[in-house]
VOPAGU-2260 file (C-alpha; in pm, 1 decimal, decimal comma):
REM VOPAGU-2260
SITE   aa  ch    i         X         Y         Z
SITE  UNK   A    0    1652,5     884,4   -7025,0
SITE  UNK   A    1    1994,1     856,6   -6857,6
SITE  UNK   A    2    2038,4    1029,4   -6522,2
SITE  UNK   A    3    2326,6    1072,6   -6278,7
SITE  UNK   A    4    2232,4    1148,8   -5918,6
SITE  UNK   A    5    2517,0    1297,9   -5716,1
SITE  UNK   A    6    2473,2    1208,9   -5349,9
SITE  UNK   A    7    2392,4     886,0   -5166,8
SITE  UNK   A    8    2188,9    1013,2   -4873,9
SITE  UNK   A    9    1814,4     982,7   -4831,5
SITE  UNK   A   10    1731,7    1254,6   -5086,4
SITE  UNK   A   11    1968,9    1118,0   -5350,6
SITE  UNK   A   12    1843,8     764,9   -5292,5
SITE  UNK   A   13    1481,9     877,9   -5325,9
SITE  UNK   A   14    1553,2    1069,6   -5647,7
SITE  UNK   A   15    1735,0     768,6   -5792,8
SITE  UNK   A   16    1454,1     532,4   -5697,4
SITE  UNK   A   17    1174,9     746,4   -5837,8
SITE  UNK   A   18    1360,8     801,5   -6165,5
SITE  UNK   A   19    1464,1     436,2   -6200,4
SITE  UNK   A   20    1122,0     291,2   -6121,9
SITE  UNK   A   21     982,4     505,9   -6403,8
SITE  UNK   A   22    1229,0     367,8   -6654,2
SITE  UNK   A   23    1529,2     601,2   -6639,7
SITE  UNK   A   24    1880,6     458,0   -6648,9
SITE  UNK   A   25    2024,0     589,4   -6323,8
SITE  UNK   A   26    2366,5     608,9   -6165,4
SITE  UNK   A   27    2425,8     725,7   -5808,0
SITE  UNK   A   28    2768,7     878,1   -5747,0
SITE  UNK   A   29    2907,7     952,7   -5402,1
SITE  UNK   A   30    3249,1    1032,7   -5256,0
SITE  UNK   A   31    3181,1     783,9   -4976,5
SITE  UNK   A   32    2999,0     455,6   -4946,4
SITE  UNK   A   33    2625,2     520,0   -4927,0
SITE  UNK   A   34    2434,2     569,2   -4706,1
SITE  UNK   A   35    2613,3     886,9   -4606,3
SITE  UNK   A   36    2578,8    1240,7   -4475,9
SITE  UNK   A   37    2318,9    1389,8   -4247,4
SITE  UNK   A   38    2075,5    1111,5   -4337,6
SITE  UNK   A   39    2254,6     861,3   -4114,5
SITE  UNK   A   40    2312,2    1114,4   -3833,7
SITE  UNK   A   41    1947,0    1207,2   -3785,8
SITE  UNK   A   42    1721,7    1118,2   -3494,0
SITE  UNK   A   43    1461,9     987,6   -3741,2
SITE  UNK   A   44    1173,4    1211,5   -3635,6
SITE  UNK   A   45     912,1    1279,2   -3903,9
SITE  UNK   A   46     725,3    1567,5   -3746,5
SITE  UNK   A   47     438,6    1803,1   -3819,7
SITE  UNK   A   48     448,3    1986,1   -3488,7
SITE  UNK   A   49     774,1    2169,5   -3557,4
SITE  UNK   A   50     668,9    2304,6   -3899,8
SITE  UNK   A   51     568,5    2652,2   -4003,1
SITE  UNK   A   52     191,9    2656,7   -4067,7
SITE  UNK   A   53     261,6    2737,4   -4433,8
SITE  UNK   A   54     472,4    2420,4   -4459,1
SITE  UNK   A   55     203,8    2187,6   -4324,3
SITE  UNK   A   56      59,3    2081,6   -4665,2
SITE  UNK   A   57     402,6    1973,2   -4793,0
SITE  UNK   A   58     491,1    1809,0   -4461,2
SITE  UNK   A   59     166,4    1614,9   -4466,4
SITE  UNK   A   60     233,2    1512,4   -4828,5
SITE  UNK   A   61     576,9    1394,2   -4714,4
SITE  UNK   A   62     424,6    1174,2   -4445,5
SITE  UNK   A   63     182,0    1029,7   -4700,5
SITE  UNK   A   64     479,3     952,4   -4925,9
SITE  UNK   A   65     641,5     759,2   -4642,3
SITE  UNK   A   66     314,7     579,5   -4563,2
SITE  UNK   A   67     290,6     463,9   -4926,0
SITE  UNK   A   68     655,8     361,1   -4949,3
SITE  UNK   A   69     725,6     195,4   -4619,0
SITE  UNK   A   70     559,3    -135,9   -4708,1
SITE  UNK   A   71     827,2    -187,8   -4973,8
SITE  UNK   A   72    1118,0    -112,9   -4742,4
SITE  UNK   A   73    1104,3    -391,5   -4486,3
SITE  UNK   A   74    1137,8    -311,2   -4116,2
SITE  UNK   A   75    1279,2      40,7   -4084,0
SITE  UNK   A   76    1119,5      93,8   -3739,9
SITE  UNK   A   77     849,0     313,0   -3891,4
SITE  UNK   A   78     593,7     387,3   -3621,8
SITE  UNK   A   79     390,2     661,4   -3450,4
SITE  UNK   A   80     601,7     916,6   -3267,8
SITE  UNK   A   81     475,6    1012,8   -2921,9
SITE  UNK   A   82     720,9    1301,8   -2883,1
SITE  UNK   A   83     607,9    1581,1   -2651,1
SITE  UNK   A   84     690,9    1946,0   -2701,5
SITE  UNK   A   85     708,7    2099,2   -2355,6
SITE  UNK   A   86     734,6    2434,1   -2177,3
SITE  UNK   A   87     913,3    2480,1   -1846,8
SITE  UNK   A   88     809,4    2837,1   -1757,9
SITE  UNK   A   89     530,2    3083,1   -1829,2
SITE  UNK   A   90     710,9    3252,6   -2118,9
SITE  UNK   A   91     773,6    2922,2   -2295,2
SITE  UNK   A   92     413,7    2816,1   -2228,7
SITE  UNK   A   93     275,5    3132,3   -2389,0
SITE  UNK   A   94     496,7    3083,0   -2695,3
SITE  UNK   A   95     399,7    2717,4   -2725,0
SITE  UNK   A   96      29,6    2801,3   -2689,9
SITE  UNK   A   97      63,0    3038,1   -2986,2
SITE  UNK   A   98     220,8    2754,9   -3187,2
SITE  UNK   A   99     -66,7    2523,7   -3093,3
SITE  UNK   A  100    -315,2    2781,1   -3222,5
SITE  UNK   A  101    -123,3    2833,9   -3548,6
SITE  UNK   A  102     -96,0    2460,0   -3612,9
SITE  UNK   A  103    -465,1    2409,1   -3548,5
SITE  UNK   A  104    -546,3    2694,6   -3787,0
SITE  UNK   A  105    -338,6    2503,5   -4045,4
SITE  UNK   A  106    -548,8    2190,6   -3991,9
SITE  UNK   A  107    -314,0    1993,7   -3766,0
SITE  UNK   A  108    -461,7    1792,1   -3481,1
SITE  UNK   A  109    -282,8    1899,8   -3163,5
SITE  UNK   A  110    -338,8    1759,0   -2814,8
SITE  UNK   A  111    -276,4    2019,4   -2544,8
SITE  UNK   A  112    -146,3    1889,0   -2213,7
SITE  UNK   A  113    -100,5    2029,2   -1866,6
SITE  UNK   A  114     227,7    1963,7   -1692,0
SITE  UNK   A  115      65,3    1686,0   -1490,2
SITE  UNK   A  116     -72,6    1527,7   -1808,2
SITE  UNK   A  117     273,2    1539,4   -1965,5
SITE  UNK   A  118     417,2    1355,8   -1665,5
SITE  UNK   A  119     133,2    1104,3   -1676,0
SITE  UNK   A  120     240,2    1012,9   -2030,4
SITE  UNK   A  121     612,3    1034,7   -1953,0
SITE  UNK   A  122     676,0    1000,9   -1576,9
SITE  UNK   A  123    1046,0    1081,0   -1605,0
SITE  UNK   A  124     976,7    1443,2   -1701,2
SITE  UNK   A  125    1076,2    1720,3   -1464,6
SITE  UNK   A  126     824,5    1882,7   -1227,5
SITE  UNK   A  127     918,6    2209,4   -1401,3
SITE  UNK   A  128     725,2    2102,7   -1713,5
SITE  UNK   A  129     408,6    2312,5   -1694,5
SITE  UNK   A  130     251,4    2273,6   -2039,7
SITE  UNK   A  131     295,0    2063,8   -2351,9
SITE  UNK   A  132     156,9    1941,4   -2678,3
SITE  UNK   A  133     152,2    1617,5   -2875,8
SITE  UNK   A  134      76,1    1572,7   -3248,4
SITE  UNK   A  135     -78,3    1232,7   -3332,1
SITE  UNK   A  136      33,3    1249,6   -3698,2
SITE  UNK   A  137     402,8    1252,9   -3605,2
SITE  UNK   A  138     604,0     949,5   -3717,4
SITE  UNK   A  139     950,8     808,5   -3653,1
SITE  UNK   A  140    1186,3     568,3   -3826,1
SITE  UNK   A  141    1545,2     447,0   -3807,6
SITE  UNK   A  142    1726,0     669,6   -4059,5
SITE  UNK   A  143    2016,8     437,3   -4139,9
SITE  UNK   A  144    1782,3     146,9   -4207,9
SITE  UNK   A  145    1549,8     366,6   -4414,0
SITE  UNK   A  146    1830,1     505,5   -4630,4
SITE  UNK   A  147    1979,0     159,1   -4688,9
SITE  UNK   A  148    1635,7      22,7   -4778,5
SITE  UNK   A  149    1567,6     304,9   -5023,1
SITE  UNK   A  150    1906,1     250,6   -5188,9
SITE  UNK   A  151    1819,8    -117,7   -5217,1
SITE  UNK   A  152    1490,8     -28,7   -5385,9
SITE  UNK   A  153    1674,1     199,6   -5627,3
SITE  UNK   A  154    1915,4     -80,4   -5712,9
SITE  UNK   A  155    1630,7    -327,1   -5762,6
SITE  UNK   A  156    1479,5     -79,3   -6009,4
SITE  UNK   A  157    1806,9     -80,8   -6204,1
SITE  UNK   A  158    2011,4     202,3   -6050,1
SITE  UNK   A  159    2388,7     157,8   -6032,0
SITE  UNK   A  160    2592,6     294,4   -5740,1
SITE  UNK   A  161    2941,0     438,7   -5789,9
SITE  UNK   A  162    3078,3     451,4   -5434,0
SITE  UNK   A  163    3401,8     618,8   -5323,1
SITE  UNK   A  164    3394,8     834,4   -5635,6
SITE  UNK   A  165    3470,7    1200,0   -5574,5
SITE  UNK   A  166    3280,5    1448,7   -5788,8
SITE  UNK   A  167    3493,3    1750,3   -5876,3
SITE  UNK   A  168    3234,2    1952,1   -6071,6
SITE  UNK   A  169    2900,6    1925,6   -6249,0
SITE  UNK   A  170    2752,0    2085,1   -6556,2
SITE  UNK   A  171    2436,7    2027,2   -6757,7
SITE  UNK   A  172    2437,3    1663,3   -6873,1
SITE  UNK   A  173    2784,1    1586,5   -6733,5
SITE  UNK   A  174    2938,1    1495,4   -6397,0
SITE  UNK   A  175    3314,9    1529,8   -6359,7
SITE  UNK   A  176    3473,0    1275,5   -6124,1
SITE  UNK   A  177    3829,4    1186,3   -6030,1
SITE  UNK   A  178    3783,7     878,6   -6248,8
SITE  UNK   A  179    3664,3    1073,9   -6549,6
SITE  UNK   A  180    3336,0    1225,2   -6674,9
SITE  UNK   A  181    2993,2    1064,5   -6663,2
SITE  UNK   A  182    2749,0    1183,9   -6928,8
SITE  UNK   A  183    2371,4    1178,3   -6894,5
SITE  UNK   A  184    2056,4    1346,2   -7016,4
SITE  UNK   A  185    1990,3    1476,3   -6663,9
SITE  UNK   A  186    2217,9    1547,4   -6366,1
SITE  UNK   A  187    2064,9    1578,1   -6018,8
SITE  UNK   A  188    2277,8    1724,6   -5738,7
SITE  UNK   A  189    2161,3    1593,9   -5400,9
SITE  UNK   A  190    2471,2    1643,3   -5187,4
SITE  UNK   A  191    2307,5    1801,4   -4882,9
SITE  UNK   A  192    2526,0    2049,0   -4695,2
SITE  UNK   A  193    2803,0    2008,2   -4954,0
SITE  UNK   A  194    2580,7    2131,1   -5238,6
SITE  UNK   A  195    2676,6    2498,3   -5218,9
SITE  UNK   A  196    3046,9    2416,6   -5225,8
SITE  UNK   A  197    3016,3    2174,8   -5520,8
SITE  UNK   A  198    2797,8    2411,7   -5719,3
SITE  UNK   A  199    3032,1    2706,2   -5656,0
SITE  UNK   A  200    3321,6    2501,0   -5795,2
SITE  UNK   A  201    3100,8    2431,5   -6095,5
SITE  UNK   A  202    3019,0    2796,6   -6162,5
SITE  UNK   A  203    2671,4    2810,2   -6004,8
SITE  UNK   A  204    2549,1    3006,5   -5704,6
SITE  UNK   A  205    2329,9    2777,8   -5494,1
SITE  UNK   A  206    2342,8    2912,0   -5136,3
SITE  UNK   A  207    2335,2    2594,9   -4928,3
SITE  UNK   A  208    2557,2    2606,7   -4618,3
SITE  UNK   A  209    2639,9    2349,0   -4349,4
SITE  UNK   A  210    2462,3    2399,0   -4018,5
SITE  UNK   A  211    2642,1    2188,2   -3762,6
SITE  UNK   A  212    2460,4    1980,1   -3503,5
SITE  UNK   A  213    2576,8    1753,0   -3222,1
SITE  UNK   A  214    2409,0    1428,3   -3119,7
SITE  UNK   A  215    2482,3    1242,3   -2796,2
SITE  UNK   A  216    2397,1     881,4   -2713,6
SITE  UNK   A  217    2324,8     783,3   -2353,4
SITE  UNK   A  218    2398,0     443,2   -2205,2
SITE  UNK   A  219    2117,1     189,5   -2220,6
SITE  UNK   A  220    2005,1     233,4   -1861,7
SITE  UNK   A  221    1868,1     570,2   -1975,3
SITE  UNK   A  222    1599,9     397,4   -2184,1
SITE  UNK   A  223    1344,5     336,6   -1903,2
SITE  UNK   A  224    1363,8     703,5   -1807,7
SITE  UNK   A  225    1243,2     829,5   -2147,6
SITE  UNK   A  226     900,1     699,7   -2245,4
SITE  UNK   A  227     766,1     945,3   -2506,5
SITE  UNK   A  228    1063,6    1172,5   -2559,7
SITE  UNK   A  229    1046,5    1550,3   -2537,0
SITE  UNK   A  230    1173,0    1864,4   -2703,5
SITE  UNK   A  231    1195,4    2214,6   -2564,7
SITE  UNK   A  232     931,9    2468,3   -2667,0
SITE  UNK   A  233    1187,7    2681,0   -2854,3
SITE  UNK   A  234    1299,4    2402,1   -3089,2
SITE  UNK   A  235    1095,1    2511,7   -3392,1
SITE  UNK   A  236    1188,9    2878,5   -3351,4
SITE  UNK   A  237    1558,2    2790,9   -3348,1
SITE  UNK   A  238    1523,7    2552,8   -3643,1
SITE  UNK   A  239    1367,2    2829,1   -3851,7
SITE  UNK   A  240    1609,5    3098,9   -3736,5
SITE  UNK   A  241    1871,6    3244,4   -3970,2
SITE  UNK   A  242    2107,0    3313,3   -3677,9
SITE  UNK   A  243    2454,5    3164,5   -3726,9
SITE  UNK   A  244    2539,0    3150,2   -3354,9
SITE  UNK   A  245    2526,2    2838,6   -3140,0
SITE  UNK   A  246    2180,1    2745,3   -3015,3
SITE  UNK   A  247    2106,1    2447,7   -2791,5
SITE  UNK   A  248    1745,4    2341,9   -2733,4
SITE  UNK   A  249    1688,4    2015,4   -2544,6
SITE  UNK   A  250    1565,0    1719,6   -2747,6
SITE  UNK   A  251    1559,9    1374,6   -2591,5
SITE  UNK   A  252    1426,8    1077,4   -2786,3
SITE  UNK   A  253    1424,4     701,9   -2747,8
SITE  UNK   A  254    1429,6     433,9   -3014,7
SITE  UNK   A  255    1280,8      89,0   -3042,8
SITE  UNK   A  256    1623,9     -64,8   -2986,5
SITE  UNK   A  257    1662,3     111,1   -2650,6
SITE  UNK   A  258    1894,6     389,4   -2758,7
SITE  UNK   A  259    1842,4     735,6   -2608,1
SITE  UNK   A  260    1953,1    1025,1   -2828,9
SITE  UNK   A  261    2020,6    1371,6   -2691,2
SITE  UNK   A  262    2025,1    1690,7   -2899,1
SITE  UNK   A  263    2006,2    1944,3   -3033,9
SITE  UNK   A  264    2247,7    2214,4   -3134,2
SITE  UNK   A  265    2251,5    2438,0   -3440,6
SITE  UNK   A  266    2531,8    2667,4   -3555,2
SITE  UNK   A  267    2686,1    2777,9   -3884,0
SITE  UNK   A  268    3060,2    2725,7   -3845,3
SITE  UNK   A  269    3138,3    2566,4   -4181,3
SITE  UNK   A  270    3249,8    2204,2   -4189,5
SITE  UNK   A  271    3408,1    2213,5   -3843,9
SITE  UNK   A  272    3427,6    1849,5   -3733,1
SITE  UNK   A  273    3551,1    1907,9   -3379,4
SITE  UNK   A  274    3315,7    1819,1   -3095,2
SITE  UNK   A  275    3244,9    2135,6   -2895,4
SITE  UNK   A  276    3271,7    2044,5   -2527,3
SITE  UNK   A  277    3081,6    2356,2   -2424,5
SITE  UNK   A  278    2794,4    2263,0   -2655,3
SITE  UNK   A  279    2791,2    1910,1   -2515,5
SITE  UNK   A  280    2767,7    2044,5   -2161,1
SITE  UNK   A  281    2471,4    2261,6   -2260,8
SITE  UNK   A  282    2301,5    1963,6   -2423,2
SITE  UNK   A  283    2352,3    1748,2   -2114,4
SITE  UNK   A  284    2219,7    2023,7   -1888,3
SITE  UNK   A  285    1915,1    2065,3   -2110,7
SITE  UNK   A  286    1848,1    1690,4   -2114,5
SITE  UNK   A  287    1875,1    1668,8   -1735,4
SITE  UNK   A  288    1646,4    1970,8   -1710,7
SITE  UNK   A  289    1381,4    1769,7   -1896,4
SITE  UNK   A  290    1454,6    1427,6   -1740,9
SITE  UNK   A  291    1629,9    1474,5   -1402,3
SITE  UNK   A  292    1717,9    1105,3   -1364,9
SITE  UNK   A  293    1943,0    1128,2   -1669,4
SITE  UNK   A  294    2201,7    1297,3   -1446,2
SITE  UNK   A  295    2296,8     945,5   -1331,8
SITE  UNK   A  296    2354,6     816,4   -1688,5
SITE  UNK   A  297    2670,1     841,7   -1893,9
SITE  UNK   A  298    2707,5     967,1   -2248,2
SITE  UNK   A  299    2877,4     685,4   -2439,1
SITE  UNK   A  300    2895,2     829,2   -2789,8
SITE  UNK   A  301    2874,7    1158,8   -2974,6
SITE  UNK   A  302    2890,4    1274,3   -3332,1
SITE  UNK   A  303    2861,7    1575,4   -3559,7
SITE  UNK   A  304    2624,7    1617,5   -3852,8
SITE  UNK   A  305    2577,6    1897,4   -4104,2
SITE  UNK   A  306    2227,5    2012,2   -4192,5
SITE  UNK   A  307    2194,0    2178,8   -4536,0
SITE  UNK   A  308    2077,9    2532,2   -4451,2
SITE  UNK   A  309    1937,1    2787,8   -4697,2
SITE  UNK   A  310    1884,9    3162,0   -4641,7
SITE  UNK   A  311    1507,7    3152,7   -4694,2
SITE  UNK   A  312    1452,4    2828,6   -4503,2
SITE  UNK   A  313    1330,4    2628,7   -4803,8
SITE  UNK   A  314    1509,5    2363,8   -5009,9
SITE  UNK   A  315    1602,2    2402,7   -5373,9
SITE  UNK   A  316    1431,8    2135,1   -5583,5
SITE  UNK   A  317    1410,7    2112,7   -5962,3
SITE  UNK   A  318    1592,4    2241,0   -6266,1
SITE  UNK   A  319    1865,9    2500,6   -6263,1
SITE  UNK   A  320    1922,9    2461,0   -6637,7
SITE  UNK   A  321    1830,5    2207,7   -6906,1
SITE  UNK   A  322    2010,4    1889,2   -6805,2
SITE  UNK   A  323    2095,7    2004,9   -6450,8
SITE  UNK   A  324    1875,5    1986,6   -6142,2
SITE  UNK   A  325    1924,7    2018,0   -5767,6
SITE  UNK   A  326    1754,7    1861,1   -5465,0
SITE  UNK   A  327    1911,2    2002,5   -5149,1
SITE  UNK   A  328    1866,6    2246,0   -4862,5
SITE  UNK   A  329    1612,4    2069,4   -4639,6
SITE  UNK   A  330    1798,9    2175,4   -4320,7
SITE  UNK   A  331    1713,7    1905,8   -4064,2
SITE  UNK   A  332    1418,3    1771,6   -4262,5
SITE  UNK   A  333    1582,4    1562,1   -4535,1
SITE  UNK   A  334    1460,4    1243,4   -4369,6
SITE  UNK   A  335    1105,9    1377,1   -4356,7
SITE  UNK   A  336    1100,5    1511,3   -4710,5
SITE  UNK   A  337    1323,0    1257,0   -4889,6
SITE  UNK   A  338    1059,9    1043,1   -5067,1
SITE  UNK   A  339     845,3    1346,0   -5155,0
SITE  UNK   A  340    1150,5    1522,4   -5297,7
SITE  UNK   A  341    1228,0    1218,3   -5510,5
SITE  UNK   A  342     875,2    1222,2   -5650,0
SITE  UNK   A  343     893,8    1594,0   -5728,3
SITE  UNK   A  344    1228,8    1559,7   -5904,7
SITE  UNK   A  345    1108,1    1264,8   -6113,3
SITE  UNK   A  346     793,8    1452,6   -6215,8
SITE  UNK   A  347     993,0    1764,9   -6300,6
SITE  UNK   A  348    1245,2    1579,6   -6517,2
SITE  UNK   A  349    1017,1    1320,0   -6677,4
SITE  UNK   A  350     686,5    1507,5   -6700,3
SITE  UNK   A  351     804,6    1869,4   -6696,2
SITE  UNK   A  352     579,3    1916,1   -6391,8
SITE  UNK   A  353     606,5    2222,4   -6171,0
SITE  UNK   A  354     766,4    2205,5   -5827,2
SITE  UNK   A  355     583,5    2384,9   -5541,6
SITE  UNK   A  356     683,6    2749,8   -5560,7
SITE  UNK   A  357     843,0    2769,3   -5215,5
SITE  UNK   A  358    1083,9    2489,3   -5310,3
SITE  UNK   A  359    1133,2    2556,1   -5679,3
SITE  UNK   A  360    1504,1    2589,7   -5761,9
SITE  UNK   A  361    1399,5    2823,7   -6040,4
SITE  UNK   A  362    1374,1    3102,3   -5781,1
SITE  UNK   A  363    1755,3    3110,1   -5787,4
SITE  UNK   A  364    1748,3    3221,0   -6149,1
SITE  UNK   A  365    1580,3    3553,7   -6076,3
SITE  UNK   A  366    1822,2    3812,3   -6207,2
SITE  UNK   A  367    2057,5    3535,2   -6326,0
SITE  UNK   A  368    2164,2    3472,2   -5965,0
SITE  UNK   A  369    2225,3    3105,4   -6037,3
SITE  UNK   A  370    2545,7    3191,7   -6221,0
SITE  UNK   A  371    2850,4    3242,9   -6004,7
């Protein structure tokens, strides 16, 4: 089987690898030089604690997929993630306690912590932290390294990469590029936040929109202040919200290399690349609210990323038509779900296996909605 995968981020790389290792002749096509997109602008958290209870089985399967794959990738800084989710007032504590109960009902091990216990684990946290939780199954990795390593695996399995090749449209069994068409038995569109736009140009309605997020990087003297890392109690609620307005929930994480990342904003403003100074101020205030000593540290870098958002909060994975499939719409979870998505796409295309119903791209075809 010949396949063309459009998109060189973590999801595209995983699809290409899984297809190639099972014998398909695969080409990866991207308008840039992979790795690209939201995959290299992520904080690298692979989390269970921020999932809907109904999503826990797939999230756990995703972590198992990473566990099985990581030995083939080299050092991608894959390790346990000690991130704390914390409340700073009684209302947040009550909301977080409900999340703890729901996660436990879904079979997730959750460690509840008093404010003092949170500060014992992470002494830099504010005295205002009154309650928290930690999920031992959480993982972390370095997303750039992981995406590069997965692309390398795909290449070693025989995949070819066409970099700096703009795709103008797709159709079943054909990808149209500025350099001419590429024919295949199967086309897989894995272009993240750009999927809706590309598919609309191609005559298909696949409602994936960009959801902009800012990331800030603090100077290295911030590293000793942040031991576990912490996110605000409202993070999961905002991530699952359909609201288009700007939301800023504090998320402060450290990496093995000593980098401290500060997030997180979400807003649907199209592909607006401009850094929003007001959003940055809110992020800095939220970070200092969690770790007061950060007020003495400078922000040395910032960037914008675009999460692929869908109206129902689930990605579209699998066939849209014979010879045309999609793998996009994971919002901020492409890094978490990348390898699992690759496995599901390979099984769907090579074995005609079903995709889990919540993710199945076939739901777009109800009432012929897939056609523009």
